[in-house]
PDB file with SEQRES, HELIX, SHEET and CRYST1 records, atoms N, CA, C and O in Angstrom:
SEQRES   1 A   79  TYR PRO ASP PRO THR THR ASP ASP GLU ARG TRP VAL VAL          
SEQRES   2 A   79  VAL ASP VAL ALA PRO VAL VAL ALA PHE ARG GLU PRO VAL          
SEQRES   3 A   79  SER LEU GLY THR ILE LYS ALA ASP PRO ALA LEU SER GLU          
SEQRES   4 A   79  ILE ALA LEU VAL ARG ARG GLY ARG LEU SER VAL VAL PRO          
SEQRES   5 A   79  LEU THR PRO ALA GLU PHE ARG HIS VAL LEU ALA LEU GLY          
SEQRES   6 A   79  LYS THR LYS LEU PRO SER ARG ARG SER GLY ARG ALA VAL          
SEQRES   7 A   79  ALA                                                          
HELIX    1 AA1 LEU A   28  ALA A   33  1                                   6    
HELIX    2 AA2 PRO A   35  LEU A   37  5                                   3    
HELIX    3 AA3 ALA A   41  ARG A   44  1                                   4    
HELIX    4 AA4 PRO A   55  LEU A   64  1                                  10    
CRYST1    1.000    1.000    1.000  90.00  90.00  90.00 P 1           1          
ATOM      1  N   TYR A   1       9.685 -30.704   1.406  1.00  0.00           N  
ATOM      2  CA  TYR A   1      10.430 -30.944   2.615  1.00  0.00           C  
ATOM      3  C   TYR A   1      11.404 -32.086   2.354  1.00  0.00           C  
ATOM      4  O   TYR A   1      11.247 -32.791   1.357  1.00  0.00           O  
ATOM      5  N   PRO A   2      12.406 -32.299   3.211  1.00  0.00           N  
ATOM      6  CA  PRO A   2      13.407 -33.336   2.968  1.00  0.00           C  
ATOM      7  C   PRO A   2      12.792 -34.729   2.902  1.00  0.00           C  
ATOM      8  O   PRO A   2      11.898 -35.061   3.680  1.00  0.00           O  
ATOM      9  N   ASP A   3      13.275 -35.531   1.975  1.00  0.00           N  
ATOM     10  CA  ASP A   3      12.809 -36.905   1.830  1.00  0.00           C  
ATOM     11  C   ASP A   3      13.286 -37.717   3.031  1.00  0.00           C  
ATOM     12  O   ASP A   3      14.493 -37.823   3.249  1.00  0.00           O  
ATOM     13  N   PRO A   4      12.371 -38.297   3.820  1.00  0.00           N  
ATOM     14  CA  PRO A   4      12.780 -39.033   5.016  1.00  0.00           C  
ATOM     15  C   PRO A   4      13.439 -40.384   4.711  1.00  0.00           C  
ATOM     16  O   PRO A   4      13.945 -41.036   5.624  1.00  0.00           O  
ATOM     17  N   THR A   5      13.441 -40.815   3.442  1.00  0.00           N  
ATOM     18  CA  THR A   5      14.023 -42.113   3.096  1.00  0.00           C  
ATOM     19  C   THR A   5      15.497 -42.024   2.740  1.00  0.00           C  
ATOM     20  O   THR A   5      16.124 -43.046   2.461  1.00  0.00           O  
ATOM     21  N   THR A   6      16.070 -40.808   2.744  1.00  0.00           N  
ATOM     22  CA  THR A   6      17.472 -40.655   2.375  1.00  0.00           C  
ATOM     23  C   THR A   6      18.099 -39.502   3.143  1.00  0.00           C  
ATOM     24  O   THR A   6      17.410 -38.610   3.638  1.00  0.00           O  
ATOM     25  N   ASP A   7      19.413 -39.543   3.228  1.00  0.00           N  
ATOM     26  CA  ASP A   7      20.144 -38.431   3.834  1.00  0.00           C  
ATOM     27  C   ASP A   7      20.595 -37.424   2.790  1.00  0.00           C  
ATOM     28  O   ASP A   7      21.181 -36.397   3.132  1.00  0.00           O  
ATOM     29  N   ASP A   8      20.330 -37.707   1.524  1.00  0.00           N  
ATOM     30  CA  ASP A   8      20.721 -36.815   0.431  1.00  0.00           C  
ATOM     31  C   ASP A   8      19.842 -35.562   0.473  1.00  0.00           C  
ATOM     32  O   ASP A   8      18.629 -35.648   0.284  1.00  0.00           O  
ATOM     33  N   GLU A   9      20.448 -34.413   0.719  1.00  0.00           N  
ATOM     34  CA  GLU A   9      19.704 -33.153   0.852  1.00  0.00           C  
ATOM     35  C   GLU A   9      19.030 -32.721  -0.446  1.00  0.00           C  
ATOM     36  O   GLU A   9      18.120 -31.892  -0.427  1.00  0.00           O  
ATOM     37  N   ARG A  10      19.469 -33.274  -1.565  1.00  0.00           N  
ATOM     38  CA  ARG A  10      18.877 -32.897  -2.851  1.00  0.00           C  
ATOM     39  C   ARG A  10      17.512 -33.544  -3.067  1.00  0.00           C  
ATOM     40  O   ARG A  10      16.737 -33.082  -3.904  1.00  0.00           O  
ATOM     41  N   TRP A  11      17.212 -34.594  -2.331  1.00  0.00           N  
ATOM     42  CA  TRP A  11      15.934 -35.282  -2.473  1.00  0.00           C  
ATOM     43  C   TRP A  11      14.892 -34.605  -1.599  1.00  0.00           C  
ATOM     44  O   TRP A  11      15.100 -34.387  -0.405  1.00  0.00           O  
ATOM     45  N   VAL A  12      13.778 -34.280  -2.216  1.00  0.00           N  
ATOM     46  CA  VAL A  12      12.682 -33.656  -1.485  1.00  0.00           C  
ATOM     47  C   VAL A  12      11.376 -34.387  -1.768  1.00  0.00           C  
ATOM     48  O   VAL A  12      11.260 -35.122  -2.749  1.00  0.00           O  
ATOM     49  N   VAL A  13      10.413 -34.177  -0.910  1.00  0.00           N  
ATOM     50  CA  VAL A  13       9.091 -34.772  -1.039  1.00  0.00           C  
ATOM     51  C   VAL A  13       8.091 -33.650  -1.271  1.00  0.00           C  
ATOM     52  O   VAL A  13       8.168 -32.598  -0.636  1.00  0.00           O  
ATOM     53  N   VAL A  14       7.163 -33.876  -2.172  1.00  0.00           N  
ATOM     54  CA  VAL A  14       6.079 -32.930  -2.425  1.00  0.00           C  
ATOM     55  C   VAL A  14       4.768 -33.683  -2.247  1.00  0.00           C  
ATOM     56  O   VAL A  14       4.506 -34.660  -2.948  1.00  0.00           O  
ATOM     57  N   ASP A  15       3.960 -33.233  -1.326  1.00  0.00           N  
ATOM     58  CA  ASP A  15       2.648 -33.843  -1.114  1.00  0.00           C  
ATOM     59  C   ASP A  15       1.647 -33.161  -2.035  1.00  0.00           C  
ATOM     60  O   ASP A  15       1.570 -31.933  -2.078  1.00  0.00           O  
ATOM     61  N   VAL A  16       0.885 -33.958  -2.769  1.00  0.00           N  
ATOM     62  CA  VAL A  16      -0.154 -33.413  -3.637  1.00  0.00           C  
ATOM     63  C   VAL A  16      -1.471 -34.121  -3.330  1.00  0.00           C  
ATOM     64  O   VAL A  16      -1.494 -35.282  -2.924  1.00  0.00           O  
ATOM     65  N   ALA A  17      -2.545 -33.405  -3.532  1.00  0.00           N  
ATOM     66  CA  ALA A  17      -3.880 -33.962  -3.329  1.00  0.00           C  
ATOM     67  C   ALA A  17      -4.803 -33.352  -4.369  1.00  0.00           C  
ATOM     68  O   ALA A  17      -4.665 -32.174  -4.699  1.00  0.00           O  
ATOM     69  N   PRO A  18      -5.741 -34.130  -4.891  1.00  0.00           N  
ATOM     70  CA  PRO A  18      -6.654 -33.588  -5.894  1.00  0.00           C  
ATOM     71  C   PRO A  18      -7.619 -32.565  -5.296  1.00  0.00           C  
ATOM     72  O   PRO A  18      -8.047 -32.682  -4.148  1.00  0.00           O  
ATOM     73  N   VAL A  19      -7.944 -31.571  -6.099  1.00  0.00           N  
ATOM     74  CA  VAL A  19      -8.979 -30.611  -5.714  1.00  0.00           C  
ATOM     75  C   VAL A  19     -10.333 -31.289  -5.889  1.00  0.00           C  
ATOM     76  O   VAL A  19     -11.243 -31.114  -5.079  1.00  0.00           O  
ATOM     77  N   VAL A  20     -10.442 -32.055  -6.950  1.00  0.00           N  
ATOM     78  CA  VAL A  20     -11.655 -32.802  -7.260  1.00  0.00           C  
ATOM     79  C   VAL A  20     -11.232 -34.046  -8.048  1.00  0.00           C  
ATOM     80  O   VAL A  20     -10.284 -33.986  -8.830  1.00  0.00           O  
ATOM     81  N   ALA A  21     -11.919 -35.158  -7.850  1.00  0.00           N  
ATOM     82  CA  ALA A  21     -11.610 -36.378  -8.597  1.00  0.00           C  
ATOM     83  C   ALA A  21     -12.068 -36.238 -10.042  1.00  0.00           C  
ATOM     84  O   ALA A  21     -13.095 -35.617 -10.318  1.00  0.00           O  
ATOM     85  N   PHE A  22     -11.305 -36.817 -10.961  1.00  0.00           N  
ATOM     86  CA  PHE A  22     -11.721 -36.828 -12.362  1.00  0.00           C  
ATOM     87  C   PHE A  22     -12.962 -37.694 -12.501  1.00  0.00           C  
ATOM     88  O   PHE A  22     -13.081 -38.735 -11.854  1.00  0.00           O  
ATOM     89  N   ARG A  23     -13.883 -37.260 -13.347  1.00  0.00           N  
ATOM     90  CA  ARG A  23     -15.091 -38.057 -13.603  1.00  0.00           C  
ATOM     91  C   ARG A  23     -14.721 -39.323 -14.359  1.00  0.00           C  
ATOM     92  O   ARG A  23     -15.304 -40.383 -14.131  1.00  0.00           O  
ATOM     93  N   GLU A  24     -13.741 -39.209 -15.267  1.00  0.00           N  
ATOM     94  CA  GLU A  24     -13.237 -40.362 -16.016  1.00  0.00           C  
ATOM     95  C   GLU A  24     -11.717 -40.329 -15.956  1.00  0.00           C  
ATOM     96  O   GLU A  24     -11.119 -39.263 -16.101  1.00  0.00           O  
ATOM     97  N   PRO A  25     -11.082 -41.480 -15.744  1.00  0.00           N  
ATOM     98  CA  PRO A  25      -9.620 -41.490 -15.708  1.00  0.00           C  
ATOM     99  C   PRO A  25      -9.023 -41.100 -17.063  1.00  0.00           C  
ATOM    100  O   PRO A  25      -9.612 -41.358 -18.112  1.00  0.00           O  
ATOM    101  N   VAL A  26      -7.856 -40.482 -17.018  1.00  0.00           N  
ATOM    102  CA  VAL A  26      -7.111 -40.146 -18.235  1.00  0.00           C  
ATOM    103  C   VAL A  26      -5.827 -40.952 -18.174  1.00  0.00           C  
ATOM    104  O   VAL A  26      -4.944 -40.672 -17.363  1.00  0.00           O  
ATOM    105  N   SER A  27      -5.728 -41.955 -19.037  1.00  0.00           N  
ATOM    106  CA  SER A  27      -4.575 -42.857 -18.994  1.00  0.00           C  
ATOM    107  C   SER A  27      -3.343 -42.222 -19.633  1.00  0.00           C  
ATOM    108  O   SER A  27      -3.444 -41.264 -20.399  1.00  0.00           O  
ATOM    109  N   LEU A  28      -2.189 -42.773 -19.304  1.00  0.00           N  
ATOM    110  CA  LEU A  28      -0.950 -42.332 -19.925  1.00  0.00           C  
ATOM    111  C   LEU A  28      -1.024 -42.554 -21.434  1.00  0.00           C  
ATOM    112  O   LEU A  28      -0.529 -41.731 -22.204  1.00  0.00           O  
ATOM    113  N   GLY A  29      -1.628 -43.644 -21.856  1.00  0.00           N  
ATOM    114  CA  GLY A  29      -1.796 -43.914 -23.286  1.00  0.00           C  
ATOM    115  C   GLY A  29      -2.615 -42.839 -23.977  1.00  0.00           C  
ATOM    116  O   GLY A  29      -2.291 -42.429 -25.092  1.00  0.00           O  
ATOM    117  N   THR A  30      -3.667 -42.383 -23.327  1.00  0.00           N  
ATOM    118  CA  THR A  30      -4.498 -41.314 -23.881  1.00  0.00           C  
ATOM    119  C   THR A  30      -3.695 -40.030 -24.012  1.00  0.00           C  
ATOM    120  O   THR A  30      -3.774 -39.342 -25.029  1.00  0.00           O  
ATOM    121  N   ILE A  31      -2.923 -39.711 -22.980  1.00  0.00           N  
ATOM    122  CA  ILE A  31      -2.104 -38.498 -23.017  1.00  0.00           C  
ATOM    123  C   ILE A  31      -1.066 -38.586 -24.117  1.00  0.00           C  
ATOM    124  O   ILE A  31      -0.880 -37.630 -24.871  1.00  0.00           O  
ATOM    125  N   LYS A  32      -0.381 -39.725 -24.222  1.00  0.00           N  
ATOM    126  CA  LYS A  32       0.660 -39.886 -25.249  1.00  0.00           C  
ATOM    127  C   LYS A  32       0.095 -39.863 -26.659  1.00  0.00           C  
ATOM    128  O   LYS A  32       0.782 -39.444 -27.590  1.00  0.00           O  
ATOM    129  N   ALA A  33      -1.141 -40.304 -26.832  1.00  0.00           N  
ATOM    130  CA  ALA A  33      -1.752 -40.358 -28.168  1.00  0.00           C  
ATOM    131  C   ALA A  33      -2.364 -39.031 -28.587  1.00  0.00           C  
ATOM    132  O   ALA A  33      -2.747 -38.878 -29.747  1.00  0.00           O  
ATOM    133  N   ASP A  34      -2.467 -38.076 -27.686  1.00  0.00           N  
ATOM    134  CA  ASP A  34      -3.135 -36.809 -27.981  1.00  0.00           C  
ATOM    135  C   ASP A  34      -2.128 -35.790 -28.513  1.00  0.00           C  
ATOM    136  O   ASP A  34      -1.223 -35.388 -27.782  1.00  0.00           O  
ATOM    137  N   PRO A  35      -2.266 -35.364 -29.772  1.00  0.00           N  
ATOM    138  CA  PRO A  35      -1.321 -34.397 -30.354  1.00  0.00           C  
ATOM    139  C   PRO A  35      -1.231 -33.088 -29.569  1.00  0.00           C  
ATOM    140  O   PRO A  35      -0.181 -32.446 -29.571  1.00  0.00           O  
ATOM    141  N   ALA A  36      -2.303 -32.684 -28.904  1.00  0.00           N  
ATOM    142  CA  ALA A  36      -2.287 -31.437 -28.150  1.00  0.00           C  
ATOM    143  C   ALA A  36      -1.388 -31.523 -26.921  1.00  0.00           C  
ATOM    144  O   ALA A  36      -1.027 -30.498 -26.343  1.00  0.00           O  
ATOM    145  N   LEU A  37      -1.025 -32.740 -26.519  1.00  0.00           N  
ATOM    146  CA  LEU A  37      -0.193 -32.920 -25.332  1.00  0.00           C  
ATOM    147  C   LEU A  37       1.181 -33.490 -25.661  1.00  0.00           C  
ATOM    148  O   LEU A  37       1.885 -33.960 -24.768  1.00  0.00           O  
ATOM    149  N   SER A  38       1.563 -33.454 -26.910  1.00  0.00           N  
ATOM    150  CA  SER A  38       2.820 -34.078 -27.345  1.00  0.00           C  
ATOM    151  C   SER A  38       4.077 -33.414 -26.794  1.00  0.00           C  
ATOM    152  O   SER A  38       5.151 -34.016 -26.814  1.00  0.00           O  
ATOM    153  N   GLU A  39       3.959 -32.190 -26.306  1.00  0.00           N  
ATOM    154  CA  GLU A  39       5.140 -31.470 -25.818  1.00  0.00           C  
ATOM    155  C   GLU A  39       5.253 -31.407 -24.294  1.00  0.00           C  
ATOM    156  O   GLU A  39       6.190 -30.799 -23.778  1.00  0.00           O  
ATOM    157  N   ILE A  40       4.319 -32.022 -23.565  1.00  0.00           N  
ATOM    158  CA  ILE A  40       4.426 -31.948 -22.106  1.00  0.00           C  
ATOM    159  C   ILE A  40       5.568 -32.843 -21.626  1.00  0.00           C  
ATOM    160  O   ILE A  40       5.932 -33.814 -22.289  1.00  0.00           O  
ATOM    161  N   ALA A  41       6.125 -32.503 -20.466  1.00  0.00           N  
ATOM    162  CA  ALA A  41       7.280 -33.220 -19.936  1.00  0.00           C  
ATOM    163  C   ALA A  41       6.986 -34.700 -19.709  1.00  0.00           C  
ATOM    164  O   ALA A  41       7.878 -35.535 -19.857  1.00  0.00           O  
ATOM    165  N   LEU A  42       5.773 -35.027 -19.361  1.00  0.00           N  
ATOM    166  CA  LEU A  42       5.404 -36.421 -19.131  1.00  0.00           C  
ATOM    167  C   LEU A  42       5.604 -37.264 -20.383  1.00  0.00           C  
ATOM    168  O   LEU A  42       5.934 -38.446 -20.290  1.00  0.00           O  
ATOM    169  N   VAL A  43       5.407 -36.666 -21.549  1.00  0.00           N  
ATOM    170  CA  VAL A  43       5.571 -37.374 -22.818  1.00  0.00           C  
ATOM    171  C   VAL A  43       7.019 -37.288 -23.296  1.00  0.00           C  
ATOM    172  O   VAL A  43       7.578 -38.280 -23.764  1.00  0.00           O  
ATOM    173  N   ARG A  44       7.624 -36.115 -23.181  1.00  0.00           N  
ATOM    174  CA  ARG A  44       8.990 -35.912 -23.681  1.00  0.00           C  
ATOM    175  C   ARG A  44      10.043 -36.604 -22.821  1.00  0.00           C  
ATOM    176  O   ARG A  44      11.038 -37.099 -23.351  1.00  0.00           O  
ATOM    177  N   ARG A  45       9.844 -36.648 -21.518  1.00  0.00           N  
ATOM    178  CA  ARG A  45      10.812 -37.267 -20.603  1.00  0.00           C  
ATOM    179  C   ARG A  45      10.108 -38.328 -19.791  1.00  0.00           C  
ATOM    180  O   ARG A  45       9.129 -38.039 -19.104  1.00  0.00           O  
ATOM    181  N   GLY A  46      10.583 -39.522 -19.859  1.00  0.00           N  
ATOM    182  CA  GLY A  46       9.947 -40.606 -19.130  1.00  0.00           C  
ATOM    183  C   GLY A  46      10.279 -40.574 -17.655  1.00  0.00           C  
ATOM    184  O   GLY A  46      11.185 -39.856 -17.231  1.00  0.00           O  
ATOM    185  N   ARG A  47       9.553 -41.345 -16.877  1.00  0.00           N  
ATOM    186  CA  ARG A  47       9.819 -41.586 -15.473  1.00  0.00           C  
ATOM    187  C   ARG A  47       9.604 -40.376 -14.571  1.00  0.00           C  
ATOM    188  O   ARG A  47      10.209 -40.292 -13.502  1.00  0.00           O  
ATOM    189  N   LEU A  48       8.772 -39.462 -14.975  1.00  0.00           N  
ATOM    190  CA  LEU A  48       8.459 -38.327 -14.112  1.00  0.00           C  
ATOM    191  C   LEU A  48       7.106 -38.561 -13.462  1.00  0.00           C  
ATOM    192  O   LEU A  48       6.158 -38.964 -14.136  1.00  0.00           O  
ATOM    193  N   SER A  49       7.006 -38.317 -12.186  1.00  0.00           N  
ATOM    194  CA  SER A  49       5.723 -38.508 -11.513  1.00  0.00           C  
ATOM    195  C   SER A  49       4.967 -37.196 -11.340  1.00  0.00           C  
ATOM    196  O   SER A  49       3.742 -37.191 -11.214  1.00  0.00           O  
ATOM    197  N   VAL A  50       5.703 -36.078 -11.334  1.00  0.00           N  
ATOM    198  CA  VAL A  50       5.078 -34.767 -11.210  1.00  0.00           C  
ATOM    199  C   VAL A  50       5.674 -33.889 -12.297  1.00  0.00           C  
ATOM    200  O   VAL A  50       6.893 -33.731 -12.375  1.00  0.00           O  
ATOM    201  N   VAL A  51       4.822 -33.321 -13.132  1.00  0.00           N  
ATOM    202  CA  VAL A  51       5.311 -32.497 -14.236  1.00  0.00           C  
ATOM    203  C   VAL A  51       4.520 -31.193 -14.302  1.00  0.00           C  
ATOM    204  O   VAL A  51       3.340 -31.155 -13.956  1.00  0.00           O  
ATOM    205  N   PRO A  52       5.175 -30.137 -14.745  1.00  0.00           N  
ATOM    206  CA  PRO A  52       4.437 -28.881 -14.920  1.00  0.00           C  
ATOM    207  C   PRO A  52       3.564 -28.948 -16.172  1.00  0.00           C  
ATOM    208  O   PRO A  52       3.926 -29.598 -17.152  1.00  0.00           O  
ATOM    209  N   LEU A  53       2.431 -28.284 -16.135  1.00  0.00           N  
ATOM    210  CA  LEU A  53       1.549 -28.151 -17.288  1.00  0.00           C  
ATOM    211  C   LEU A  53       1.230 -26.678 -17.471  1.00  0.00           C  
ATOM    212  O   LEU A  53       1.126 -25.927 -16.502  1.00  0.00           O  
ATOM    213  N   THR A  54       1.078 -26.278 -18.714  1.00  0.00           N  
ATOM    214  CA  THR A  54       0.596 -24.925 -18.966  1.00  0.00           C  
ATOM    215  C   THR A  54      -0.897 -24.898 -18.618  1.00  0.00           C  
ATOM    216  O   THR A  54      -1.525 -25.954 -18.546  1.00  0.00           O  
ATOM    217  N   PRO A  55      -1.467 -23.727 -18.404  1.00  0.00           N  
ATOM    218  CA  PRO A  55      -2.917 -23.675 -18.159  1.00  0.00           C  
ATOM    219  C   PRO A  55      -3.715 -24.340 -19.285  1.00  0.00           C  
ATOM    220  O   PRO A  55      -4.706 -25.018 -19.015  1.00  0.00           O  
ATOM    221  N   ALA A  56      -3.302 -24.158 -20.532  1.00  0.00           N  
ATOM    222  CA  ALA A  56      -4.025 -24.769 -21.661  1.00  0.00           C  
ATOM    223  C   ALA A  56      -3.924 -26.294 -21.605  1.00  0.00           C  
ATOM    224  O   ALA A  56      -4.913 -26.987 -21.846  1.00  0.00           O  
ATOM    225  N   GLU A  57      -2.748 -26.820 -21.293  1.00  0.00           N  
ATOM    226  CA  GLU A  57      -2.586 -28.271 -21.192  1.00  0.00           C  
ATOM    227  C   GLU A  57      -3.430 -28.825 -20.047  1.00  0.00           C  
ATOM    228  O   GLU A  57      -4.051 -29.880 -20.176  1.00  0.00           O  
ATOM    229  N   PHE A  58      -3.447 -28.109 -18.937  1.00  0.00           N  
ATOM    230  CA  PHE A  58      -4.247 -28.543 -17.800  1.00  0.00           C  
ATOM    231  C   PHE A  58      -5.734 -28.579 -18.150  1.00  0.00           C  
ATOM    232  O   PHE A  58      -6.429 -29.543 -17.831  1.00  0.00           O  
ATOM    233  N   ARG A  59      -6.213 -27.529 -18.803  1.00  0.00           N  
ATOM    234  CA  ARG A  59      -7.628 -27.503 -19.228  1.00  0.00           C  
ATOM    235  C   ARG A  59      -7.917 -28.664 -20.179  1.00  0.00           C  
ATOM    236  O   ARG A  59      -8.988 -29.268 -20.108  1.00  0.00           O  
ATOM    237  N   HIS A  60      -6.973 -28.980 -21.066  1.00  0.00           N  
ATOM    238  CA  HIS A  60      -7.166 -30.072 -22.018  1.00  0.00           C  
ATOM    239  C   HIS A  60      -7.269 -31.421 -21.288  1.00  0.00           C  
ATOM    240  O   HIS A  60      -8.134 -32.236 -21.610  1.00  0.00           O  
ATOM    241  N   VAL A  61      -6.391 -31.652 -20.313  1.00  0.00           N  
ATOM    242  CA  VAL A  61      -6.456 -32.897 -19.544  1.00  0.00           C  
ATOM    243  C   VAL A  61      -7.760 -32.969 -18.759  1.00  0.00           C  
ATOM    244  O   VAL A  61      -8.377 -34.031 -18.680  1.00  0.00           O  
ATOM    245  N   LEU A  62      -8.181 -31.857 -18.183  1.00  0.00           N  
ATOM    246  CA  LEU A  62      -9.479 -31.829 -17.501  1.00  0.00           C  
ATOM    247  C   LEU A  62     -10.606 -32.209 -18.458  1.00  0.00           C  
ATOM    248  O   LEU A  62     -11.499 -32.976 -18.098  1.00  0.00           O  
ATOM    249  N   ALA A  63     -10.563 -31.677 -19.667  1.00  0.00           N  
ATOM    250  CA  ALA A  63     -11.605 -31.996 -20.654  1.00  0.00           C  
ATOM    251  C   ALA A  63     -11.569 -33.476 -21.008  1.00  0.00           C  
ATOM    252  O   ALA A  63     -12.621 -34.100 -21.148  1.00  0.00           O  
ATOM    253  N   LEU A  64     -10.376 -34.051 -21.156  1.00  0.00           N  
ATOM    254  CA  LEU A  64     -10.276 -35.486 -21.439  1.00  0.00           C  
ATOM    255  C   LEU A  64     -10.899 -36.305 -20.318  1.00  0.00           C  
ATOM    256  O   LEU A  64     -11.497 -37.352 -20.565  1.00  0.00           O  
ATOM    257  N   GLY A  65     -10.759 -35.830 -19.095  1.00  0.00           N  
ATOM    258  CA  GLY A  65     -11.329 -36.519 -17.940  1.00  0.00           C  
ATOM    259  C   GLY A  65     -12.761 -36.118 -17.643  1.00  0.00           C  
ATOM    260  O   GLY A  65     -13.336 -36.525 -16.633  1.00  0.00           O  
ATOM    261  N   LYS A  66     -13.341 -35.306 -18.543  1.00  0.00           N  
ATOM    262  CA  LYS A  66     -14.721 -34.841 -18.386  1.00  0.00           C  
ATOM    263  C   LYS A  66     -14.945 -34.264 -16.985  1.00  0.00           C  
ATOM    264  O   LYS A  66     -15.921 -34.579 -16.305  1.00  0.00           O  
ATOM    265  N   THR A  67     -13.996 -33.404 -16.582  1.00  0.00           N  
ATOM    266  CA  THR A  67     -13.984 -32.866 -15.228  1.00  0.00           C  
ATOM    267  C   THR A  67     -13.925 -31.350 -15.252  1.00  0.00           C  
ATOM    268  O   THR A  67     -13.230 -30.756 -16.076  1.00  0.00           O  
ATOM    269  N   LYS A  68     -14.651 -30.738 -14.351  1.00  0.00           N  
ATOM    270  CA  LYS A  68     -14.610 -29.284 -14.175  1.00  0.00           C  
ATOM    271  C   LYS A  68     -14.164 -29.001 -12.754  1.00  0.00           C  
ATOM    272  O   LYS A  68     -14.508 -29.730 -11.824  1.00  0.00           O  
ATOM    273  N   LEU A  69     -13.396 -27.936 -12.598  1.00  0.00           N  
ATOM    274  CA  LEU A  69     -12.967 -27.522 -11.266  1.00  0.00           C  
ATOM    275  C   LEU A  69     -14.005 -26.611 -10.646  1.00  0.00           C  
ATOM    276  O   LEU A  69     -14.652 -25.837 -11.351  1.00  0.00           O  
ATOM    277  N   PRO A  70     -14.174 -26.693  -9.331  1.00  0.00           N  
ATOM    278  CA  PRO A  70     -15.081 -25.744  -8.694  1.00  0.00           C  
ATOM    279  C   PRO A  70     -14.481 -24.348  -8.735  1.00  0.00           C  
ATOM    280  O   PRO A  70     -13.268 -24.184  -8.604  1.00  0.00           O  
ATOM    281  N   SER A  71     -15.312 -23.365  -8.912  1.00  0.00           N  
ATOM    282  CA  SER A  71     -14.873 -21.972  -8.888  1.00  0.00           C  
ATOM    283  C   SER A  71     -14.374 -21.643  -7.494  1.00  0.00           C  
ATOM    284  O   SER A  71     -14.958 -22.079  -6.502  1.00  0.00           O  
ATOM    285  N   ARG A  72     -13.300 -20.876  -7.416  1.00  0.00           N  
ATOM    286  CA  ARG A  72     -12.777 -20.490  -6.100  1.00  0.00           C  
ATOM    287  C   ARG A  72     -13.742 -19.592  -5.347  1.00  0.00           C  
ATOM    288  O   ARG A  72     -13.788 -19.620  -4.117  1.00  0.00           O  
ATOM    289  N   ARG A  73     -14.497 -18.813  -6.060  1.00  0.00           N  
ATOM    290  CA  ARG A  73     -15.417 -17.862  -5.417  1.00  0.00           C  
ATOM    291  C   ARG A  73     -16.758 -18.495  -5.082  1.00  0.00           C  
ATOM    292  O   ARG A  73     -17.227 -18.417  -3.946  1.00  0.00           O  
ATOM    293  N   SER A  74     -17.378 -19.130  -6.090  1.00  0.00           N  
ATOM    294  CA  SER A  74     -18.758 -19.554  -5.896  1.00  0.00           C  
ATOM    295  C   SER A  74     -18.912 -21.022  -5.539  1.00  0.00           C  
ATOM    296  O   SER A  74     -19.972 -21.431  -5.067  1.00  0.00           O  
ATOM    297  N   GLY A  75     -17.872 -21.823  -5.754  1.00  0.00           N  
ATOM    298  CA  GLY A  75     -18.014 -23.260  -5.544  1.00  0.00           C  
ATOM    299  C   GLY A  75     -18.621 -23.965  -6.742  1.00  0.00           C  
ATOM    300  O   GLY A  75     -18.710 -25.192  -6.766  1.00  0.00           O  
ATOM    301  N   ARG A  76     -19.051 -23.174  -7.761  1.00  0.00           N  
ATOM    302  CA  ARG A  76     -19.607 -23.780  -8.975  1.00  0.00           C  
ATOM    303  C   ARG A  76     -18.480 -24.300  -9.850  1.00  0.00           C  
ATOM    304  O   ARG A  76     -17.358 -23.799  -9.772  1.00  0.00           O  
ATOM    305  N   ALA A  77     -18.756 -25.293 -10.676  1.00  0.00           N  
ATOM    306  CA  ALA A  77     -17.754 -25.894 -11.537  1.00  0.00           C  
ATOM    307  C   ALA A  77     -17.386 -24.969 -12.683  1.00  0.00           C  
ATOM    308  O   ALA A  77     -18.244 -24.308 -13.269  1.00  0.00           O  
ATOM    309  N   VAL A  78     -16.099 -24.933 -12.991  1.00  0.00           N  
ATOM    310  CA  VAL A  78     -15.587 -24.168 -14.132  1.00  0.00           C  
ATOM    311  C   VAL A  78     -14.644 -25.050 -14.923  1.00  0.00           C  
ATOM    312  O   VAL A  78     -14.056 -25.986 -14.383  1.00  0.00           O  
ATOM    313  N   ALA A  79     -14.502 -24.748 -16.204  1.00  0.00           N  
ATOM    314  CA  ALA A  79     -13.619 -25.541 -17.058  1.00  0.00           C  
ATOM    315  C   ALA A  79     -12.212 -25.026 -16.978  1.00  0.00           C  
ATOM    316  O   ALA A  79     -11.319 -25.567 -17.630  1.00  0.00           O  
TER     317      ALA A  79                                                      
END                                                                             
């Protein structure tokens, strides 16, 4: 939706909320040091607060945070 802090129509706001909290935080340093994540936008382009991840990259970050997502069907945790 339009960013309420500016009249510039190009600025938008995206609200995000976690599905589940990470069991362990994953720092920017950890992400930057991990060869499996060397190509994500967060590493390649600085100053981004929201970046797309491939499903494999997302699963890898979840694993770094020792976190599993609940299954959409059963509510049980899945990797």
